[in-house]
Backbone as a chain_set.jsonl record, in Angstrom:
{"seq": "MEKIGEIIRKLRGNMTQEELSLRSGIDKAIISKIETGKMLGTVECHKKIAEVFGLKLSELYSYLEEAKDEPAQLHRGEIKTDTYKDFLEILTYIPLSKKMLPTFINLKPKQEVFLEETIKKVERFIIVLEGEVEIGIEGHIYILKKDKNNEKGDSLYSTSNKRHTIRNLRDSSTKILCVSSPPVL", "coords": {"N": [[-0.088, -42.225, -164.067], [-0.973, -39.835, -163.131], [-3.292, -38.984, -164.32], [-5.399, -40.216, -163.111], [-7.117, -38.9, -161.33], [-8.559, -37.216, -163.02], [-9.94, -39.116, -164.521], [-11.515, -40.343, -162.55], [-13.087, -38.177, -161.83], [-14.521, -37.814, -164.222], [-15.858, -40.282, -164.366], [-17.435, -40.025, -162.129], [-19.256, -38.082, -162.857], [-22.36, -36.626, -162.498], [-22.532, -37.321, -159.891], [-21.884, -36.446, -156.542], [-18.842, -35.612, -154.743], [-19.156, -36.236, -152.106], [-21.19, -38.184, -152.193], [-19.792, -40.203, -153.569], [-17.854, -40.682, -151.668], [-19.413, -41.732, -149.556], [-20.389, -44.075, -150.759], [-18.047, -45.464, -151.385], [-16.538, -45.553, -149.083], [-14.326, -44.038, -148.704], [-12.604, -41.23, -147.52], [-13.916, -37.972, -148.122], [-12.152, -35.826, -148.464], [-9.824, -37.074, -149.343], [-10.674, -38.075, -151.802], [-11.11, -35.655, -153.105], [-8.468, -34.646, -153.169], [-7.265, -36.554, -154.824], [-8.671, -36.172, -157.206], [-7.921, -33.55, -157.848], [-5.274, -33.866, -158.34], [-3.414, -33.657, -156.322], [-2.689, -35.819, -154.865], [-2.078, -39.315, -155.493], [-3.402, -41.521, -154.443], [-4.068, -44.802, -153.081], [-3.695, -48.175, -154.349], [-5.644, -49.791, -153.237], [-7.547, -47.876, -152.555], [-8.214, -46.964, -155.128], [-9.357, -49.308, -156.055], [-11.673, -49.535, -154.467], [-13.076, -47.291, -155.349], [-13.416, -47.947, -158.054], [-15.136, -50.139, -157.788], [-17.509, -48.896, -156.974], [-18.413, -47.878, -159.379], [-18.955, -50.143, -160.733], [-16.793, -51.363, -161.906], [-13.838, -53.308, -162.614], [-10.586, -53.142, -161.136], [-8.595, -53.227, -163.093], [-10.067, -52.389, -165.307], [-10.628, -49.75, -164.623], [-8.026, -48.71, -164.654], [-7.48, -49.093, -167.327], [-8.523, -46.916, -168.624], [-6.584, -45.06, -168.447], [-4.918, -45.275, -170.534], [-3.776, -43.697, -173.482], [-6.081, -42.537, -175.767], [-7.631, -41.766, -178.804], [-10.234, -39.48, -178.972], [-13.409, -40.353, -180.09], [-16.091, -39.305, -182.221], [-18.453, -40.542, -181.615], [-19.839, -43.408, -179.891], [-20.105, -46.65, -180.838], [-22.314, -49.235, -180.126], [-22.582, -52.457, -180.389], [-25.276, -54.676, -180.915], [-25.031, -57.413, -180.375], [-23.144, -57.6, -178.449], [-22.761, -58.132, -175.093], [-23.104, -56.071, -172.285], [-22.411, -54.636, -169.059], [-24.495, -55.98, -166.501], [-27.058, -55.163, -164.272], [-28.357, -56.117, -161.247], [-29.435, -58.457, -162.404], [-31.441, -57.926, -164.353], [-31.268, -55.559, -165.724], [-29.639, -54.239, -168.359], [-26.82, -52.392, -169.084], [-26.324, -50.011, -171.552], [-24.078, -48.594, -172.438], [-20.645, -47.512, -172.219], [-18.608, -46.852, -169.349], [-20.76, -45.826, -167.678], [-21.654, -44.047, -165.573], [-20.359, -41.711, -166.034], [-21.554, -40.378, -168.005], [-24.085, -38.169, -169.426], [-26.547, -39.209, -169.649], [-28.172, -42.36, -169.102], [-28.611, -45.1, -170.923], [-30.542, -48.036, -170.784], [-31.353, -51.516, -171.087], [-34.079, -53.431, -170.365], [-35.022, -56.619, -169.532], [-37.641, -58.596, -168.846], [-38.739, -61.505, -167.217], [-41.557, -63.783, -167.548], [-44.246, -62.499, -165.663], [-42.487, -61.313, -163.852], [-41.311, -59.024, -161.349], [-39.682, -55.964, -160.798], [-37.521, -53.35, -159.489], [-36.766, -49.918, -159.979], [-34.604, -48.127, -158.282], [-35.175, -45.719, -155.618], [-33.965, -42.382, -155.767], [-31.515, -39.942, -154.685], [-31.336, -37.462, -155.865], [-33.166, -35.449, -158.295], [-34.367, -37.212, -161.062], [-34.714, -37.726, -164.5], [-36.626, -39.964, -166.314], [-37.065, -41.929, -169.162], [-39.139, -44.289, -170.468], [-39.79, -46.942, -172.628], [-41.825, -49.431, -174.03], [-40.726, -52.196, -175.739], [-41.502, -54.704, -176.363], [-44.206, -56.651, -175.293], [-46.049, -56.249, -172.159], [-46.365, -54.078, -169.421], [-46.752, -53.105, -165.977], [-46.343, -50.121, -164.362], [-45.525, -48.715, -161.356], [-45.579, -45.693, -159.631], [-45.173, -43.586, -156.988], [-47.767, -44.214, -155.927], [-49.345, -44.16, -158.181], [-50.511, -45.995, -161.002], [-49.408, -47.19, -164.089], [-50.119, -48.564, -167.202], [-48.326, -50.008, -169.72], [-47.827, -51.022, -173.069], [-46.831, -52.98, -175.921], [-48.239, -53.654, -178.813], [-48.588, -56.02, -181.494], [-49.8, -54.866, -183.661], [-49.141, -52.204, -183.619], [-46.637, -49.829, -184.537], [-44.84, -48.746, -182.706], [-44.212, -49.022, -179.151], [-45.98, -48.208, -176.053], [-44.995, -45.351, -174.095], [-43.372, -43.791, -171.282], [-42.726, -40.895, -169.445], [-40.926, -39.787, -166.745], [-40.341, -37.779, -163.857], [-39.972, -38.364, -161.29], [-38.253, -39.031, -158.263], [-38.716, -41.167, -156.733], [-39.094, -44.696, -155.927], [-39.527, -46.85, -158.701], [-41.753, -49.27, -159.583], [-41.772, -52.06, -161.588], [-43.663, -54.318, -163.355], [-44.03, -57.274, -165.149], [-46.764, -58.077, -167.061], [-47.459, -60.181, -168.627], [-47.405, -63.644, -169.833], [-45.143, -64.137, -171.156], [-41.824, -63.057, -172.116], [-40.91, -59.623, -171.517], [-39.735, -56.68, -173.017], [-37.939, -53.715, -172.468], [-36.895, -50.347, -172.996], [-35.016, -48.082, -171.2], [-34.137, -44.818, -170.36], [-32.169, -42.837, -168.362], [-31.584, -39.678, -166.849], [-29.902, -37.491, -164.782], [-27.397, -40.157, -164.983], [-28.376, -43.044, -163.215], [-28.483, -46.01, -161.215]], "CA": [[-1.091, -42.28, -163.01], [-1.431, -38.49, -162.782], [-4.611, -38.749, -164.906], [-6.414, -40.986, -162.387], [-8.093, -37.962, -160.784], [-9.413, -36.78, -164.13], [-10.797, -40.252, -164.863], [-12.5, -40.491, -161.465], [-14.015, -37.043, -161.961], [-15.401, -38.122, -165.358], [-16.721, -41.389, -163.96], [-18.36, -39.523, -161.106], [-20.314, -37.363, -163.56], [-23.203, -35.782, -161.651], [-22.436, -37.78, -158.508], [-21.036, -35.548, -155.758], [-17.723, -36.258, -154.053], [-19.709, -36.762, -150.857], [-21.864, -39.437, -152.543], [-18.744, -41.173, -153.863], [-17.251, -40.989, -150.375], [-20.328, -42.622, -148.821], [-20.481, -45.365, -151.445], [-16.754, -46.153, -151.44], [-15.908, -45.624, -147.765], [-13.095, -43.244, -148.754], [-12.838, -39.87, -147.051], [-14.17, -36.997, -149.184], [-10.937, -35.023, -148.656], [-8.902, -37.877, -150.151], [-11.219, -38.07, -153.166], [-10.839, -34.319, -153.634], [-7.028, -34.549, -153.465], [-6.967, -37.4, -155.99], [-9.249, -35.524, -158.39], [-7.177, -32.326, -158.177], [-3.895, -34.226, -158.65], [-2.532, -33.414, -155.181], [-2.202, -37.132, -154.446], [-2.511, -40.379, -156.391], [-4.239, -42.513, -153.771], [-3.511, -46.156, -153.08], [-4.362, -49.152, -155.199], [-6.858, -50.193, -152.505], [-8.462, -46.744, -152.719], [-8.671, -47.026, -156.517], [-10.214, -50.49, -156.164], [-12.967, -49.193, -153.859], [-13.74, -46.348, -156.254], [-13.81, -48.714, -159.242], [-16.296, -50.96, -157.417], [-18.69, -48.033, -156.961], [-18.848, -47.708, -160.762], [-19.14, -51.452, -161.336], [-15.607, -51.675, -162.697], [-12.691, -53.97, -162.007], [-9.451, -52.225, -161.06], [-7.933, -53.207, -164.41], [-10.893, -51.58, -166.206], [-10.385, -48.356, -164.249], [-6.701, -48.345, -165.138], [-7.446, -49.106, -168.798], [-8.873, -45.581, -169.089], [-5.381, -44.241, -168.4], [-4.247, -45.369, -171.831], [-4.101, -42.618, -174.42], [-6.965, -42.948, -176.845], [-8.2, -40.647, -179.541], [-11.667, -39.363, -178.786], [-14.251, -40.578, -181.249], [-17.282, -38.462, -182.137], [-19.575, -41.349, -181.123], [-19.472, -44.758, -179.468], [-20.996, -47.66, -181.376], [-22.548, -50.359, -179.22], [-23.174, -53.542, -181.172], [-26.343, -55.379, -180.209], [-24.667, -58.77, -179.946], [-22.174, -57.518, -177.356], [-23.365, -57.94, -173.776], [-22.352, -55.181, -171.406], [-22.685, -54.894, -167.647], [-25.878, -56.201, -166.085], [-27.284, -54.722, -162.896], [-29.446, -56.837, -160.58], [-29.927, -59.545, -163.257], [-32.523, -57.6, -165.278], [-31.039, -54.278, -166.374], [-28.377, -54.243, -169.099], [-26.337, -51.038, -169.344], [-26.038, -49.943, -172.982], [-22.983, -47.678, -172.737], [-19.429, -47.767, -171.447], [-18.394, -45.872, -168.285], [-22.104, -45.247, -167.642], [-21.917, -42.961, -164.631], [-19.685, -40.49, -166.459], [-22.352, -39.814, -169.087], [-25.192, -37.293, -169.031], [-27.732, -40.053, -169.614], [-27.852, -43.778, -168.995], [-29.564, -45.967, -171.608], [-30.521, -49.407, -170.296], [-32.29, -52.468, -171.671], [-34.664, -54.247, -169.292], [-35.655, -57.837, -170.031], [-38.365, -59.193, -167.724], [-39.306, -62.844, -167.398], [-43.009, -63.771, -167.317], [-44.773, -62.09, -164.348], [-41.407, -60.808, -162.993], [-41.425, -57.654, -160.837], [-38.388, -55.387, -160.443], [-37.586, -51.979, -159.004], [-35.749, -48.917, -160.244], [-34.508, -47.6, -156.919], [-35.342, -44.309, -155.277], [-32.706, -41.658, -155.886], [-31.37, -38.761, -153.836], [-31.579, -36.27, -156.669], [-34.194, -35.553, -159.32], [-33.947, -37.974, -162.225], [-35.675, -37.86, -165.583], [-36.57, -41.301, -166.904], [-37.916, -42.205, -170.316], [-39.308, -45.74, -170.557], [-40.623, -47.353, -173.758], [-41.977, -50.876, -174.136], [-40.349, -52.689, -177.053], [-42.227, -55.958, -176.558], [-44.919, -57.116, -174.117], [-46.927, -55.356, -171.403], [-45.906, -53.888, -168.047], [-47.416, -52.185, -165.061], [-45.325, -49.327, -163.678], [-46.064, -47.997, -160.199], [-44.746, -44.582, -159.164], [-45.836, -42.71, -156.021], [-49.182, -44.553, -155.789], [-50.013, -44.162, -159.484], [-50.229, -47.174, -161.812], [-49.434, -46.937, -165.532], [-50.016, -49.783, -168.001], [-47.673, -49.752, -171.006], [-47.716, -52.25, -173.847], [-46.466, -52.926, -177.338], [-49.014, -54.625, -179.583], [-48.041, -56.339, -182.815], [-50.452, -53.993, -184.643], [-48.564, -50.862, -183.543], [-45.219, -49.718, -184.893], [-44.049, -48.507, -181.49], [-44.901, -49.3, -177.902], [-46.294, -47.089, -175.164], [-43.828, -44.826, -173.385], [-43.647, -43.042, -170.061], [-41.687, -39.949, -169.053], [-41.08, -39.578, -165.309], [-39.347, -36.958, -163.167], [-40.025, -38.756, -159.884], [-37.053, -39.684, -157.722], [-39.186, -42.292, -155.913], [-38.957, -46.034, -156.499], [-40.4, -47.243, -159.81], [-42.008, -50.702, -159.599], [-42.101, -52.5, -162.943], [-44.122, -55.719, -163.309], [-44.425, -57.868, -166.421], [-48.14, -58.567, -166.955], [-47.677, -61.274, -169.581], [-46.807, -64.962, -169.608], [-43.955, -64.203, -172.001], [-40.852, -62.012, -171.768], [-41.191, -58.238, -171.889], [-38.492, -55.943, -173.245], [-38.142, -52.281, -172.245], [-35.741, -49.462, -173.064], [-35.137, -47.029, -170.186], [-33.048, -43.856, -170.392], [-32.187, -41.994, -167.162], [-30.685, -38.541, -166.85], [-28.541, -38.002, -164.885], [-27.311, -41.611, -164.848], [-28.559, -43.705, -161.923], [-28.805, -47.443, -161.306]], "C": [[-1.616, -40.886, -162.651], [-2.821, -38.185, -163.343], [-5.724, -39.457, -164.139], [-7.5, -40.074, -161.807], [-9.074, -37.486, -161.827], [-10.407, -37.88, -164.508], [-11.881, -40.426, -163.809], [-13.528, -39.377, -161.541], [-15.001, -37.293, -163.102], [-16.365, -39.255, -165.015], [-17.81, -40.916, -163.003], [-19.507, -38.758, -161.747], [-21.06, -36.419, -162.645], [-23.19, -36.207, -160.183], [-21.512, -36.828, -157.751], [-19.87, -36.338, -155.152], [-18.214, -36.882, -152.75], [-20.417, -38.094, -151.102], [-20.847, -40.532, -152.807], [-18.065, -41.612, -152.572], [-18.11, -41.979, -149.591], [-20.359, -44.013, -149.442], [-19.185, -46.163, -151.395], [-16.124, -46.357, -150.064], [-14.589, -44.873, -147.702], [-13.428, -41.813, -148.359], [-12.969, -38.897, -148.225], [-12.925, -36.161, -149.48], [-9.926, -35.768, -149.517], [-9.372, -37.897, -151.604], [-10.926, -36.731, -153.833], [-9.369, -34.169, -154.031], [-6.631, -35.388, -154.673], [-7.455, -36.703, -157.253], [-8.481, -34.267, -158.801], [-5.698, -32.599, -158.454], [-2.919, -33.979, -157.516], [-2.001, -34.711, -154.589], [-2.746, -38.175, -155.412], [-3.521, -41.313, -155.744], [-3.603, -43.881, -153.886], [-4.273, -47.045, -154.053], [-5.66, -49.601, -154.532], [-7.936, -49.116, -152.632], [-9.056, -46.76, -154.131], [-9.645, -48.189, -156.705], [-11.605, -50.193, -155.608], [-13.763, -48.243, -154.753], [-14.236, -47.081, -157.498], [-15.066, -49.529, -158.963], [-17.584, -50.15, -157.391], [-19.273, -47.909, -158.368], [-19.018, -49.041, -161.484], [-17.987, -51.884, -162.212], [-14.622, -52.513, -161.895], [-11.571, -52.943, -161.996], [-8.752, -52.111, -162.411], [-8.736, -52.372, -165.412], [-10.713, -50.094, -165.913], [-9.038, -47.89, -164.812], [-6.629, -48.327, -166.667], [-7.808, -47.742, -169.371], [-7.682, -44.62, -169.037], [-4.636, -44.249, -169.727], [-4.704, -44.223, -172.716], [-4.978, -43.189, -175.525], [-7.535, -41.706, -177.508], [-9.707, -40.638, -179.322], [-12.386, -39.543, -180.103], [-15.484, -39.692, -181.109], [-18.504, -39.212, -181.608], [-19.048, -42.705, -180.69], [-20.521, -45.728, -179.996], [-21.106, -48.794, -180.374], [-23.291, -51.427, -180.003], [-24.163, -54.338, -180.328], [-25.956, -56.746, -179.69], [-23.683, -58.764, -178.775], [-22.904, -57.231, -176.051], [-22.472, -57.006, -172.968], [-22.72, -55.521, -169.971], [-24.177, -55.06, -167.395], [-25.975, -55.846, -164.621], [-28.512, -55.441, -162.363], [-30.145, -57.852, -161.485], [-31.075, -59.202, -164.194], [-32.236, -56.359, -166.113], [-29.661, -54.289, -167.034], [-28.008, -52.805, -169.463], [-25.836, -50.97, -170.779], [-24.969, -48.924, -173.357], [-21.796, -48.03, -171.859], [-19.197, -46.601, -170.498], [-19.71, -45.114, -168.05], [-22.289, -44.046, -166.728], [-21.167, -41.676, -164.978], [-20.462, -39.783, -167.574], [-23.427, -38.874, -168.539], [-26.514, -38.036, -169.012], [-27.288, -41.507, -169.6], [-28.926, -44.591, -169.709], [-29.414, -47.406, -171.1], [-31.596, -50.223, -170.996], [-32.767, -53.348, -170.537], [-35.394, -55.413, -169.933], [-36.304, -58.523, -168.84], [-38.917, -60.555, -168.106], [-40.815, -62.76, -167.157], [-43.358, -63.47, -165.854], [-43.707, -61.54, -163.392], [-41.674, -59.362, -162.579], [-40.052, -57.184, -160.385], [-38.59, -53.949, -159.998], [-36.459, -51.148, -159.585], [-35.711, -48.114, -158.957], [-34.772, -46.111, -156.805], [-33.98, -43.631, -155.346], [-32.705, -40.429, -154.992], [-31.749, -37.511, -154.621], [-32.671, -36.532, -157.702], [-33.618, -36.252, -160.549], [-35.069, -37.968, -163.249], [-35.496, -39.26, -166.156], [-37.554, -41.379, -168.066], [-37.942, -43.714, -170.473], [-40.212, -46.03, -171.752], [-40.639, -48.879, -173.831], [-41.667, -51.277, -175.578], [-41.126, -53.951, -177.412], [-42.905, -56.339, -175.25], [-45.779, -56.054, -173.464], [-46.452, -55.288, -169.955], [-46.828, -52.948, -167.284], [-46.301, -51.447, -164.326], [-46.011, -48.535, -162.576], [-45.076, -46.954, -159.724], [-45.592, -43.718, -158.243], [-47.348, -42.945, -155.953], [-49.97, -44.535, -157.096], [-49.579, -45.4, -160.264], [-50.393, -46.806, -163.285], [-49.26, -48.276, -166.24], [-49.445, -49.396, -169.364], [-47.569, -51.064, -171.758], [-47.27, -51.954, -175.271], [-47.23, -54.038, -178.014], [-48.361, -54.85, -180.928], [-48.598, -55.413, -183.882], [-49.807, -52.607, -184.697], [-47.073, -50.882, -183.868], [-44.347, -49.524, -183.66], [-44.911, -48.775, -180.26], [-45.202, -48.035, -177.12], [-45.023, -46.639, -174.462], [-44.285, -43.993, -172.201], [-42.451, -42.142, -169.779], [-41.933, -39.62, -167.587], [-39.98, -38.663, -164.787], [-39.331, -37.285, -161.676], [-38.722, -39.411, -159.446], [-37.433, -40.86, -156.822], [-39.026, -43.607, -156.669], [-39.988, -46.252, -157.611], [-40.535, -48.772, -159.76], [-42.431, -51.083, -161.008], [-42.444, -53.983, -162.889], [-44.567, -56.154, -164.697], [-45.818, -58.475, -166.245], [-48.406, -59.791, -167.831], [-46.996, -62.563, -169.154], [-45.614, -65.194, -170.526], [-43.032, -63.057, -171.601], [-41.316, -60.648, -172.255], [-39.852, -57.524, -172.0], [-38.786, -54.45, -173.206], [-36.821, -51.562, -172.459], [-35.993, -48.342, -172.061], [-33.904, -46.131, -170.296], [-33.204, -42.939, -169.193], [-31.184, -40.868, -167.303], [-30.93, -37.704, -165.591], [-28.51, -39.506, -164.647], [-27.481, -42.078, -163.41], [-28.849, -45.173, -162.178], [-29.854, -47.801, -160.301]], "O": [[-2.61, -40.774, -161.934], [-3.467, -37.235, -162.9], [-6.894, -39.307, -164.493], [-8.675, -40.441, -161.795], [-10.271, -37.365, -161.564], [-11.575, -37.603, -164.782], [-13.045, -40.636, -164.149], [-14.718, -39.615, -161.336], [-16.191, -37.013, -162.961], [-17.551, -39.188, -165.339], [-18.956, -41.36, -163.072], [-20.624, -38.783, -161.231], [-20.464, -35.506, -162.073], [-23.769, -35.532, -159.333], [-20.464, -36.445, -158.27], [-19.911, -37.565, -155.062], [-17.734, -37.94, -152.344], [-20.268, -39.03, -150.316], [-21.004, -41.658, -152.334], [-17.738, -42.788, -152.408], [-17.597, -42.948, -149.031], [-20.355, -45.015, -148.727], [-19.212, -47.393, -151.366], [-15.274, -47.232, -149.894], [-13.817, -45.045, -146.758], [-14.425, -41.253, -148.815], [-12.225, -38.988, -149.201], [-12.674, -35.823, -150.636], [-9.241, -35.155, -150.336], [-8.569, -37.753, -152.525], [-10.536, -36.688, -155.0], [-9.059, -33.634, -155.095], [-5.767, -34.991, -155.455], [-6.74, -36.647, -158.253], [-8.403, -33.957, -159.99], [-4.947, -31.676, -158.769], [-1.709, -34.081, -157.718], [-0.985, -34.711, -153.894], [-3.758, -37.946, -156.075], [-4.402, -41.841, -156.423], [-2.702, -44.091, -154.697], [-5.361, -46.698, -154.514], [-6.674, -49.77, -155.21], [-9.113, -49.434, -152.799], [-10.263, -46.588, -154.301], [-10.635, -48.068, -157.425], [-12.607, -50.563, -156.219], [-14.978, -48.38, -154.891], [-15.36, -46.853, -157.944], [-15.961, -49.603, -159.805], [-18.643, -50.664, -157.75], [-20.491, -47.843, -158.531], [-19.202, -49.073, -162.701], [-18.161, -52.668, -163.145], [-14.574, -52.44, -160.667], [-11.602, -51.98, -162.762], [-8.364, -51.018, -162.823], [-8.152, -51.717, -166.275], [-10.651, -49.276, -166.831], [-8.937, -46.802, -165.378], [-5.8, -47.618, -167.238], [-7.434, -47.44, -170.504], [-7.768, -43.495, -169.529], [-3.835, -43.36, -170.015], [-5.871, -43.832, -172.699], [-4.645, -44.204, -176.137], [-7.875, -40.725, -176.846], [-10.372, -41.664, -179.468], [-12.01, -38.95, -181.115], [-15.881, -39.362, -179.992], [-19.483, -38.589, -181.198], [-17.949, -43.106, -181.073], [-21.695, -45.634, -179.638], [-20.1, -49.257, -179.837], [-24.491, -51.307, -180.249], [-23.901, -54.632, -179.162], [-26.488, -57.2, -178.676], [-23.42, -59.809, -178.179], [-23.584, -56.213, -175.92], [-21.248, -57.137, -172.967], [-23.282, -56.584, -169.706], [-25.007, -54.376, -167.994], [-25.098, -56.179, -163.825], [-29.584, -55.378, -162.964], [-31.346, -58.076, -161.334], [-31.648, -60.113, -164.791], [-32.907, -56.133, -167.121], [-28.639, -54.342, -166.349], [-28.8, -52.092, -170.079], [-25.008, -51.788, -171.182], [-24.957, -48.437, -174.488], [-21.93, -48.758, -170.875], [-19.559, -45.469, -170.817], [-19.76, -43.894, -168.209], [-23.014, -43.115, -167.079], [-21.322, -40.665, -164.294], [-20.063, -38.711, -168.029], [-23.643, -38.802, -167.33], [-27.491, -37.561, -168.433], [-26.182, -41.842, -170.025], [-30.026, -44.763, -169.182], [-28.303, -47.925, -170.999], [-32.614, -49.69, -171.438], [-31.959, -53.946, -169.825], [-36.275, -55.223, -170.771], [-35.614, -58.98, -167.929], [-39.487, -60.732, -169.182], [-41.297, -61.765, -166.616], [-42.836, -64.101, -164.934], [-44.008, -61.321, -162.219], [-42.199, -58.572, -163.364], [-39.34, -57.9, -159.68], [-39.684, -53.398, -160.113], [-35.324, -51.614, -159.677], [-36.704, -47.485, -158.591], [-34.615, -45.352, -157.762], [-32.961, -44.239, -155.019], [-33.76, -39.936, -154.592], [-32.406, -36.612, -154.095], [-33.051, -37.676, -157.953], [-32.526, -35.924, -161.013], [-36.233, -38.178, -162.909], [-34.38, -39.692, -166.447], [-38.705, -40.956, -167.965], [-36.896, -44.35, -170.598], [-41.281, -45.433, -171.88], [-39.601, -49.53, -173.708], [-42.271, -50.762, -176.519], [-41.378, -54.238, -178.583], [-42.259, -56.353, -174.203], [-46.191, -55.087, -174.105], [-46.171, -56.315, -169.337], [-47.559, -52.135, -167.85], [-45.418, -52.072, -163.738], [-46.953, -47.783, -162.826], [-43.913, -47.249, -159.449], [-46.614, -43.175, -158.663], [-48.123, -41.989, -155.925], [-51.155, -44.868, -157.101], [-48.42, -45.807, -160.197], [-51.385, -46.193, -163.678], [-48.351, -49.038, -165.911], [-50.01, -48.563, -170.072], [-47.261, -52.1, -171.169], [-47.333, -50.819, -175.743], [-46.929, -55.216, -177.827], [-47.664, -53.977, -181.445], [-47.949, -55.19, -184.904], [-49.914, -51.913, -185.707], [-46.353, -51.818, -183.522], [-43.246, -50.07, -183.577], [-46.141, -48.76, -180.311], [-44.751, -46.944, -177.466], [-44.096, -47.424, -174.257], [-45.433, -43.551, -172.132], [-41.303, -42.577, -169.865], [-43.037, -39.215, -167.224], [-38.829, -38.755, -165.215], [-38.734, -36.551, -160.888], [-38.158, -40.238, -160.162], [-36.56, -41.481, -156.215], [-38.847, -43.625, -157.887], [-41.157, -45.888, -157.478], [-39.539, -49.485, -159.883], [-43.355, -50.486, -161.56], [-41.642, -54.804, -162.443], [-45.377, -55.487, -165.339], [-46.018, -59.307, -165.36], [-49.49, -60.37, -167.765], [-46.147, -62.586, -168.262], [-45.133, -66.32, -170.656], [-43.426, -62.182, -170.829], [-42.016, -60.53, -173.261], [-38.952, -57.733, -171.187], [-39.743, -53.973, -173.817], [-35.756, -52.094, -172.144], [-37.058, -47.724, -172.07], [-32.772, -46.615, -170.322], [-34.257, -42.325, -169.019], [-30.078, -41.062, -167.808], [-32.053, -37.255, -165.36], [-29.489, -40.075, -164.163], [-26.82, -41.578, -162.5], [-29.392, -45.539, -163.22], [-30.261, -48.96, -160.22]]}, "num_chains": 1, "name": "protein.A"}
């Protein structure tokens, strides 16, 4: 259990201890002591921290097992990973410990969703894989589409930390790849 602090620090990634404290309801001083190995924390404390990262307690503890680091992580397309708000599929494991967060967005016909406003500056790269969307950011509207005639779809690079509104303009499903750095949901 002495490695729990190291795991929490990795999961936290670019998130500050203060942010983790606000999201988990655990005092920042306790989080600091756990991360530096001065205390282990309680199971209830670990559970609250795991929930912030969308993990079950058992998943958090599974990272305590010794594993040889691989040079890359393969993510098979047929394997479903965590879904956030029923439209955004996270395409990596332990997402908030990474430097970027790749996600797959599948929108139903005419569906509108939001990528939430963030506290810190976030770079987002969005590319349409199939369909047509309208993306609203800070009063500006961008139309992105992927036509059958084109090899690749339109893409958008954003550094705005404001809410991104994404609306499917078609009567069929639209598929989008979004990469955020640092990772945010």
